[in-house]
C-alpha positions in Angstrom: 1.3 -4.3 15.4 3.8 -3.9 13.0 5.7 -6.7 11.2 9.7 -5.8 10.6 10.0 -6.4 7.1 12.4 -9.0 7.3 9.6 -11.2 8.9 6.5 -9.9 6.2 6.8 -13.4 4.0 5.1 -15.5 7.5 2.6 -13.0 7.1 2.2 -13.9 3.5 2.3 -17.2 3.6 -0.2 -16.7 6.2 -2.5 -15.4 3.6 -1.9 -17.8 1.2 -2.9 -20.4 3.2 -6.6 -18.9 3.3 -7.6 -19.1 -0.3 -9.6 -22.1 -0.6 -11.4 -21.1 2.9 -12.3 -17.7 1.1 -13.2 -19.0 -1.9 -15.7 -21.6 -0.1 -16.7 -18.6 2.4 -17.4 -16.2 -1.1 -19.3 -18.9 -3.0 -21.7 -19.3 0.4 -22.1 -15.8 1.2 -22.1 -14.0 -2.3 -21.3 -10.8 -1.1 -22.1 -7.3 -3.0 -18.1 -6.4 -2.7 -14.6 -7.7 -1.2 -11.8 -5.8 0.1 -8.6 -6.1 0.2 -4.9 -5.7 0.6 -1.8 -5.8 -0.8 -1.1 -9.3 1.4 -4.0 -11.0 -0.6 -3.4 -10.3 -4.7 -4.9 -13.9 -5.0 -8.5 -12.2 -3.9 -8.7 -10.9 -7.5 -9.0 -14.2 -9.7 -11.4 -15.8 -7.0 -13.9 -13.3 -7.3 -13.4 -13.0 -11.2 -14.7 -16.2 -11.3 -17.2 -15.3 -8.7 -18.7 -12.2 -10.4 -18.1 -10.5 -7.2 -16.4 -6.7 -7.8 -13.4 -6.3 -5.6 -11.5 -2.9 -4.1 -8.1 -2.7 -3.3 -7.6 -0.7 -0.2 -4.6 0.7 0.6 -3.3 2.6 3.5 -0.7 4.5 2.0 -1.7 8.2 0.6 -2.3 8.4 -3.4 1.3 10.3 -3.6 3.2 7.7 -2.6 1.8 4.9 -4.7 2.4 7.2 -7.7 5.8 8.1 -7.2 7.4 4.2 -5.8 5.3 2.6 -8.6 6.8 2.5 -12.1 3.4 2.4 -13.8 3.5 -0.7 -16.6 1.8 1.4 -19.2 4.9 3.8 -18.6 7.1 0.9 -18.7 5.0 -0.5 -21.9 5.5 2.5 -23.7 9.2 3.8 -22.9 10.7 1.6 -20.9 13.9 4.1 -20.2 11.0 5.8 -17.4 11.9 2.2 -14.9 14.5 4.0 -12.3 17.2 1.7 -11.3 19.7 4.1 -9.8 19.3 6.0 -6.2 19.2 9.6 -8.0 16.3 8.6 -10.3 14.7 9.1 -6.8 15.6 12.2 -5.7 12.8 13.6 -7.7 9.7 13.2 -9.3 9.7 10.7 -11.8 8.8 11.2 -15.4 5.3 10.4 -15.3 4.2 12.5 -13.1 2.9 15.6 -15.5 2.5 18.3 -12.8 5.1 20.5 -10.3 6.0 18.1 -7.5 8.8 19.1 -5.2 8.3 15.2 -4.4 11.4 12.8 -3.9 13.1 11.0 -1.2 15.9 12.1 0.6 19.5 10.2 0.9 19.1 7.9 3.7 15.3 6.9 2.7 16.9 5.9 -0.6 19.3 3.9 0.9 16.5 2.2 3.4 14.5 1.2 -0.1 17.4 0.0 -1.7 18.7 -2.0 0.9 15.2 -3.5 1.4 15.4 -3.9 -2.3 18.7 -6.1 -2.5 17.6 -8.0 0.8 14.3 -9.1 -0.3 15.7 -10.2 -3.8 18.4 -12.0 -2.1 16.4 -13.8 -0.2 14.1 -14.3 -3.3 10.7 -12.7 -0.6 10.3 -9.5 -2.8 6.7 -8.2 -2.6 6.8 -6.6 -6.2 4.3 -9.8 -7.6 2.0 -9.3 -4.6 1.7 -5.9 -5.3 1.2 -6.1 -9.0 -1.1 -9.0 -8.4 -2.9 -6.9 -6.2 -2.9 -3.4 -8.2 -4.1 -5.6 -11.7 -6.8 -7.7 -10.4 -9.2 -4.8 -8.8 -12.1 -2.8 -10.2 -11.3 -0.1 -7.9 -8.6 1.4 -5.4 -9.7 2.9 -2.2 -7.2 5.1 -0.5 -6.4 6.2 2.7 -6.7 9.9 1.5 -8.7 12.8 1.0 -9.3 15.1 -2.5 -8.5 18.1 -0.3 -5.2 17.2 0.2 -4.1 15.5 -2.7 -6.4 16.0 -5.8 -3.7 16.1 -8.3 -2.6 12.6 -6.9 -5.5 10.7 -6.9 -6.3 11.2 -10.5 -3.0 10.8 -11.5 -3.5 7.2 -10.0 -6.5 6.7 -11.6 -5.3 7.7 -14.7 -1.9 5.6 -14.6 -3.8 2.6 -13.6 -7.3 3.0 -15.7 -9.3 1.9 -12.2 -11.5 4.5 -10.5 -10.6 6.0 -7.0 -12.3 6.2 -3.8 -10.5 8.1 -1.1 -11.9 7.1 2.3 -10.9 9.5 4.4 -7.7 9.9 6.9 -8.6 7.1 9.1 -6.6 8.4 12.2 -5.7 6.3 15.0 -7.8 6.0 17.7 -6.4 7.5 21.0 -4.8 4.7 23.4 -6.8 4.7 26.7 -3.8 4.7 29.4 -3.7 2.6 31.9 -3.4 3.8 35.9 -0.3 1.6 36.2 1.5 2.5 33.3 2.4 6.3 34.3 4.4 4.8 37.8 6.0 2.0 35.0 7.2 4.1 31.9 7.9 7.9 32.9 6.8 9.1 29.3 2.9 7.8 29.9 3.2 10.6 32.2 4.2 13.1 29.8 1.9 12.1 27.2 -0.9 12.4 29.6 -0.2 15.7 30.3 -0.3 16.6 26.3 -3.4 14.6 26.1 -5.1 15.7 29.0 
């Protein structure tokens, strides 16, 4: 189920409430690895104290992370690479060392900036969560494959000095059609014709 961006803070609050329980569970079970996502940036410190390696799992492709995230190493070397204007997102960022036509369209940029402003006003930015989630992992696991974006996978690994494991594309499962749905929803009949 997708959660609207203006309600993501509820999900973050729910995850934060799991910290103590998770720490106890990890002490008891002592797993070989722990996988977590952006909503659980508290996992790496807990895993680190218990000497459990952790994997940051991302459902977005590597190009998305490389394009939208300004790597700390780049900011430390050259603060001018930080993008603050909408025009900065029309093309590839300065830290992409290979030719690319990647860029956002004006409406995508405006939506991105609107979400930044809304989050800043409500103080619900996911940036601290994201930074903690990235910096604490031992390995990235991404919904990607080298056949589609090998350069981006290598760049992500270089920018964050961490290994990257592409886990494949993980296509969505085919939804099962209920018999009554076709009568109540004409688009279901169209979908059936296209699928079956």
